[in-house]
SEDO-973895 format. One record per residue (C-alpha): residue in one letter; x, y, z. Coordinates in pm, whole numbers, padded with zeros to 5 digits, always signed. Example, Ala and Ser with C-alpha at 12.3 -4.5 7.8 and 13.67 -1.06 7.14 Angstrom:
% residues 2
A+01230-00450+00780 S+01367-00106+00714 
***
This chain:
% residues 177
M-15126-03800+08796 T-15285-03957+09062 S-15623-04177+09074 E-15764-03940+09267 L-15679-03611+09085 F-15834-03799+08833 I-16145-03874+08988 L-16136-03549+09073 M-16132-03430+08721 L-16357-03628+08613 I-16630-03517+08838 V-16599-03184+08698 L-16555-03248+08317 L-16810-03497+08261 P-17085-03336+08373 M-16967-03021+08194 A-16878-03144+07886 G-17291-03241+07886 L-17394-02930+08004 I-17157-02741+07740 A-17218-02973+07434 Y-17615-02858+07504 Y-17545-02509+07526 D-17325-02455+07281 V-17510-02699+07003 R-17835-02500+07091 Y-17801-02174+07144 R-17404-02147+07030 R-17325-01998+07371 I-17141-02109+07688 P-17312-02018+08001 N-17068-01787+08191 W-17141-01959+08509 A-17046-02284+08376 V-16700-02146+08278 L-16663-01996+08634 G-16780-02311+08818 A-16497-02496+08607 L-16242-02232+08701 L-16345-02269+09055 S-16352-02617+09087 G-16028-02622+08900 L-15882-02380+09140 V-16006-02584+09424 I-15870-02911+09322 Q-15570-02850+09231 T-15481-02669+09551 S-15653-02918+09749 Q-15394-03176+09569 G-15097-02965+09547 G-15119-02689+09849 L-14952-02378+09682 K-14767-02550+09417 G-15132-02703+09279 L-15250-02364+09305 I-14976-02214+09157 L-15003-02473+08840 A-15374-02396+08842 V-15341-02020+08782 A-15091-02112+08475 G-15275-02337+08312 C-15532-02111+08286 A-15296-01863+08188 F-15137-02041+07933 A-15491-02214+07787 F-15608-01854+07746 A-15310-01708+07537 L-15329-02026+07292 M-15689-01991+07241 F-15698-01596+07258 V-15440-01611+06952 I-15694-01811+06749 Y-15998-01598+06884 L-15787-01300+06735 F-15791-01448+06368 G-16180-01520+06438 G-16174-01862+06463 M-16373-01889+06769 G-16599-01675+06983 A-16485-01540+07339 G-16669-01803+07525 D-16494-02098+07373 V-16137-01892+07496 K-16301-01867+07839 L-16371-02236+07868 F-16030-02356+07753 A-15900-02119+08006 A-16123-02256+08299 I-16013-02589+08150 G-15656-02505+08206 A-15730-02428+08566 L-15849-02751+08584 I-15603-02947+08428 G-15296-02764+08551 A-15058-02596+08331 G-14802-02920+08248 L-15151-03095+08075 V-15265-02757+07855 L-15053-02805+07549 P-15161-03190+07506 T-15475-03102+07556 F-15471-02805+07329 V-15341-03033+07063 A-15633-03295+07144 V-15888-03014+07154 V-15808-02821+06776 T-15794-03226+06641 T-16107-03282+06757 G-16225-02955+06665 G-16099-02984+06291 V-16240-03324+06297 L-16587-03182+06408 A-16576-02850+06203 L-16462-03107+05879 G-16759-03350+05968 M-17011-03054+05964 T-16880-02902+05682 L-16932-03214+05467 W-17264-03298+05615 K-17429-02953+05522 G-17238-02906+05223 T-17095-02572+05303 A-16708-02664+05155 R-16658-02338+04949 E-16804-02090+05235 T-16588-02242+05454 I-16267-02207+05284 R-16396-01905+05178 R-16409-01780+05567 V-16078-01966+05643 W-15883-01724+05401 G-16071-01425+05534 M-15928-01544+05874 F-15561-01535+05765 A-15614-01252+05491 R-15692-00986+05749 W-15378-01047+05858 L-15169-00930+05555 P-15024-00581+05529 G-15284-00390+05426 G-15515-00575+05635 L-15731-00716+05310 V-16062-00807+05419 L-16284-00967+05159 R-16640-00872+05091 G-16914-01082+05242 M-16670-01162+05522 E-16887-01055+05770 K-16982-01285+06105 P-17100-01624+05994 A-17448-01699+06005 V-17524-01951+06317 R-17566-02256+06051 Q-17169-02193+05968 T-17018-02182+06272 V-16864-02507+06501 P-16969-02555+06841 Y-16638-02563+06944 G-16728-02579+07328 V-16820-02918+07211 A-16497-02993+07073 I-16324-02852+07428 T-16473-03042+07654 L-16432-03403+07449 G-16079-03337+07377 S-16039-03220+07721 L-16165-03535+07832 V-15963-03741+07594 S-15647-03602+07657 T-15685-03628+08024 A-15757-03994+07986 M-15465-04031+07776 V-15199-03908+08009 F-15435-04061+08309 L-15375-04445+08167 R-15007-04377+08045 S-14903-04295+08403 
***
């Protein structure tokens, strides 16, 4: 990764991280206009740095990132805004960085979820919801009673984990290059 590409990514990721953190923590929503801005920025940056090859890497990164998060969405592990946000970040970072960034995001999200669970004292509810996510996919579609959509106080603002994990992953890749 060139230093110019890294700086351009930071110019997009840093303010986006603050904006997404604010909206996701306060309203538990990720604004579509912020996601669209990140997506368009990613396409422009990757194309300006790599021409047609850069555009292809951006589109592939978007699709790959979407597919990874969509699986978690299908299990009920996150909202659609989180999926769209990571897809936009996939366009920004390119296909080659999606998998390491995904690992950083999932790790960051796990730490955030564990911290929130311990802080709010909701370990029993959390374990029950996690079991319910997987139980729905068992033969017969077992759904536990009370497995409706969790209250806002029980959800994790995963947009924070996505942006923070993306920043950490991008910085680590740059420092190694």
